[in-house]
N, C-alpha and C positions, 0 to 999 in steps of 0.2 A: 539789758532788758529787751525781751523779744517784742517785736511789733505785732500787734493784733491784726486780724483780718480787716476789722473796721478801719483801723488807721491806714492800712494798705490801700483799701478802696478810696478812702478820703484823699490820700496823696495822689492816687492814680487820676481821679477826676480833676483834682486841682491842677495837675500837670497838663491834662488834656485841654482844659479851658483857659489856661494861662496864655496860650498862644493860639487864638481862635483861627486866624488866617492860615497858619501852618496846618492846623488840624483839619480845616475844611479842604485844603488842597490835598492833604494826605488821603482823605476819604473820597475825594472826587472820582478816583478810578473805580472804587466800589459802587458809588452812586451810578455812574455811567454803565457799569457792567450789569447790575441788577435791573436798572431801567431798561436796558436793551433786551435782556433775556425775557422780561415780562411782556414788553411791547411786541416783540417778534413772535414769541410762542402764543400769546393771546390773540394776536391778529391772525396767525395761522389757524388756530382753532376756531376763531370766529368765521373766517372765510370757509373753512371746511363745513361748519354747521350750516352756514348760509346756503352753500351749494347743495349739500345733502338734503336740506329742507325743500329747496326748489325742485330737485329731482324727484323726491318722494311725493311732492304735491302733484306731479304729473302721472304718478302711479308706477309701481314697479312691474306691472303686467304689460308695459308698453315696450315695443321694440321699434327701432327706426332702420329703414333701409335707404342707403344712399347709392345712386347709380351714377357712374362717371364713364369716362372714355367715350366710345361710340355707342354704348349701350343705351337702351331705353325700354320703358314699359308702356303698355297700352291697357285699356279697360279689360280686355280678355285675360291678360296676365294677372290683373288684380283679382278677377273672379277665380282664377285657378289657384292663386296664393291663398285666398280666403277658404278654399276647399281643403287646404292642407290640415293635417292633424294638429290640434292644439291652438288653432287660430279662430278667433271669434269675429273680428272685424278688420277690414283693411281700408285705410283712408289715404288717398293721394294728397300731395301738397305741391302747389306751384308757388314759387316765391319770386317777387320782383320788387324793385324800388322804382316808384313812379311819382310824378308830380300830381299833387291833389289840391283842389281849390274849391271854394264856393264864392258867393257874392261878397263875402267878408274878408276871407283870409286865404293865403297861399301856403301850402306845405310842400317843401321839396324833399326828395329822398324819403318818402313814406313807405313803410313796409306793407306791401300788398300780398296777402296770402290767398291763393286759390285753393279752396278746401271743399270737402263734402259736408253733409249734414251731421256726421259723427265726430268730426275733427275737434270741435270745441270741447265736447265731453271728454275726449281722449286727453286733451291738454289741461283739463280741469278749469276751463274758463266758464264763468257763470254770467248769465244775462241779467243785467240790472233792471232793464225795462225794454219793452218791445219783444221781439221773437228771435229765434235762431234761424239758421238756414234750414230749408226743407228739401226732401227729395224732388219736389216739383221745381224748386229753384235750380237744382242741379240738372235735372232732365231737360228743362226748357231754356237753360242758359239765361236765366233772369238777371237783369242788371240791378241787383240789390246788394246792400252792404251792411255788415256788422262793424261798428267802429268801437274802439276802446275809449276809456274816459279821457285820455290825453287828447285824442283827436277831437272828441266832442267838445272839450273845453276850448281848444284852439280855434275850431271852425265855427262854433255856435255860441260860445260863452255860456251864459246861464239859461239860454232859451232851449226849448225842447227840440232835439234834432230829428225825432221820429217823423217820417214822411217827407223830410227835407231832401233836397238834391245836392249831390256833390259831383265834381268832375274828376275822373281818374283818367289820365292820359287823354283828356279832351272828351271823354265819353261820360254821359250822365248816368248816375246810379242813385237809387232811392235808399235812404237809411231806414232799415227796418228793425234794428236792434242796437243797444249800447251795452258793452260788457261792464261787469263790476270791476272796480279798481283792483288790480292785482299787484301785490308788493313786488317791486323789482329786486332781483338778486344782484349781487356784486358782479356776476358774470352773465346774467340773463336779464337784459333790460326789457322794458315794456312800452317804450316810447312809440307814438305814431304807428299804430297797427290797425289795419283794415282787412276784413275777411269777406271774400266774395266767392261765389260758386266756382269750383276749379274748371268746370266746363266753359264758363264765361271767360275766365282768365286765359285759358288756352286759345280761345278764339280771338280775344281782343289783343293779346300780347303775341300773337302769331307763334304759339308754342304747340308743337305736334307730339311731344313726348313727355312722359312722366319720369322724373329723376329722383323724387323723394316720396317715400311711403311711410306712414305710421301704422303700426300693426298692434291690435289688442289681442293678447294671448290668454289662454285659459290658465288660471292660477293653479289648477289641479294637475296640470301637465308639467313635465320636466322642462325647464326653460332652455337648457342646453340642447335637448332633443328637438324642441321646436325651432330653435335657431339653426341647427344643422339641417332640418328639413327645408327651411327657407333658402339656405345657402346651396343645398343640392339642387333645388328647383332653379335658382338663378344661374348656377353654373351650367345647367343643362339647356336653358332657354335663351341665354344671352350670347351675343357674338363674342365679346371679350369675356372669357371664363373667369377672369379675376377682376373685372371692372366693376366691383360693387363692394359695399361694406355693410354688414349687419351688426347692430349693437343694441344692447338692452339698456334700460335705465340703470339697472343694478350693475352692469358692467361699467357704465360711465362713472357711477359712484365709486366703484372699487378702484378704477384707474385714477380718478381725481384724488382719492384718499391716499393712494400710494405716493403720488407726486407731492401732495400737500404735506404728508408726514416726512418725506425725505427733505423737502425744502425747510420745513420747520426745524428738523433735526440739525441740518447743516448750518442754517442761519443762527439757530439757538446756540450751537457749539461755538460758532465764531464769536457771538456775543459773550459766551461763557469765558472765552480766552481773555476778554477785557477784565473779567473778575480776577484772573490770575495776575494780569499786569497790575491791577490795583493792589493785589496782595504784595507784589514785589515792591511797589511804591511805598506801602506801609513799612515793609522791612527796611528799605533804604532810609526812610525818615527816622525810624526807631533807632537805627545804628548811629545816625547823626545825633539823635537825642542822647544816646548813651554816652557818646563822646563829650557832649556839652555838659552833661550832668555827672561827669566822673567824680568831681570833688564832692558833690552832694551824696553820691553813692558811698564814697569813702567815709564821710561823716556818719551816715546811717549805720554802716558796718561797725564803725568804731564805738557806737553807743549801743550795740547789741543786735543789730539786724542780721539775720542769717541769710545764706545764699538763697534759700527757698523763698524768703520774704521779698528779696529784690527781684527774683525771677517772676514770682506771682504778680508783683506790681507792674512790670513791663508787659507781661502777657495780658493782664487786665486792660492796660492802656490800648494795646493794639486791637484787642477783641472789642472793646467799647467803640473805638473809632470805626471798626469794620461794621459792627452792628448798627450804629447810627447811620452810617452810609447806606447800609442795606435797607433800613427803614425808609430813609428819604427816597432812595431809588425805587422802592416798592410803591410808595404813594404817588410819586411822579409818573411811574409806569402805568399805574391804574388810570390816572387822570388822562394821560396822553392816549391810552388805548380807547377810552370812551370818546375822546374828541375825534380821533382818526376814524373810528367806526361810524360815528355820526356823519362825518364828511363823505365817506365812501358808501354809506347806506347799508350797513350790516349791524346786527345786534351784537353789542360788546359781550365778550366771553372772558371772564377772569377765573382761571382754574386755581382753586385754593392750594392744590398740590404743587403747582408750579411756583406760586408765591412762597409757599413753605420751603420748597427746595432751593429757591434763589436766596432767601434769607438764611436758611441753614448753611448753604454753601459759603455765604459771606461770613458767617460765624466761624466756619472751619478755616477759611482763609485768614481771618484775624488771628486765630490761635496758631495755625501752622506757621505763618510768616512772622509771628511774634516770638516764636520759641528761640530762634537763633540770636536776635538782639538781646532777649531776656537772659539767655545763657551767657552771653558775652558780658553783660552787666553784672551778673551774679558771680562771675569768676574774678572780678577785679579785686586786688588785694588792698586792704584799707590804707597801708603805708604808701603804696604807689599812687592810689587814688587821691590821697590828701596832698601829695606833692604836685598834683596836676594843676596847671594854671590855664 
């Protein structure tokens, strides 16, 4: 009498759940493999989306110039750069870490940015209340400060900071504005930031040269041509002809995406190897199972089971084990991804295609690594199998 598919399925599930600990240990490799793939790839995509969002928020029309070696720029250079084709605005940046305090609190290693009246707009910072820097502040080197919400909370608590005094490197500054809270990126934090006129910063911090410049470009102009124009000017006017670096936000995004994609591919591939190891584990356990159930196979063949029935039963067992492991790994991976993203401060990203690929691959692994044990079981001769003890 031939065994029906229904009976085959019934016996497969009975065999799987008759030894729960062995079944769990068998699928553990698949669970770890799927879990690793989903967590690594999802974190990679989440980090990529986070950085891309941060860069886009600053505007793709922005270019940054970094000057190093013995090179430096002054205000006349800035004016000449602003006259180049395709450039709308040029904003210098002076950056220092300084000790900041008031009558309530001390803040060490606070980011002090010396900027002009255009810088905050370039970087997409918004004033929550108060005002921004003005040309008058820059021209007259006024000792005024724009603070972010972190500094406002730490120095003033819930009280209004406008018009209050803070000490930066022992010098008194009046708070004239507070920035709206800006979401921190995984790679671009926003803790303890204070903005003062760059002319004031140069005088108070004994800085005579400008090393960093933010440039707003005309979106209608070719970005590469504008960049080349800036590079040609710097090469012509600086002492060290190679002592500078010009990069656009779009270039930064492309470079980060390349690195992110490569890391995700490599780490995802390494995690994928664990799926193959899990498949090998399934095959080994199924081979042991075939040996243990040799007599049972002989009895089933003796009462009419065909080779295909035996083979299907063992393939179903390996596939079910692999699929259950894939499902558990997927659920745990999604949960872990959300927890990790919450800890590092990025939005969780779960790509349905990645989940489908991981589960689909676990299904393939179950079938592929179940074929050999199933084939071995189906080839057993009833007479020899019944003699097995």
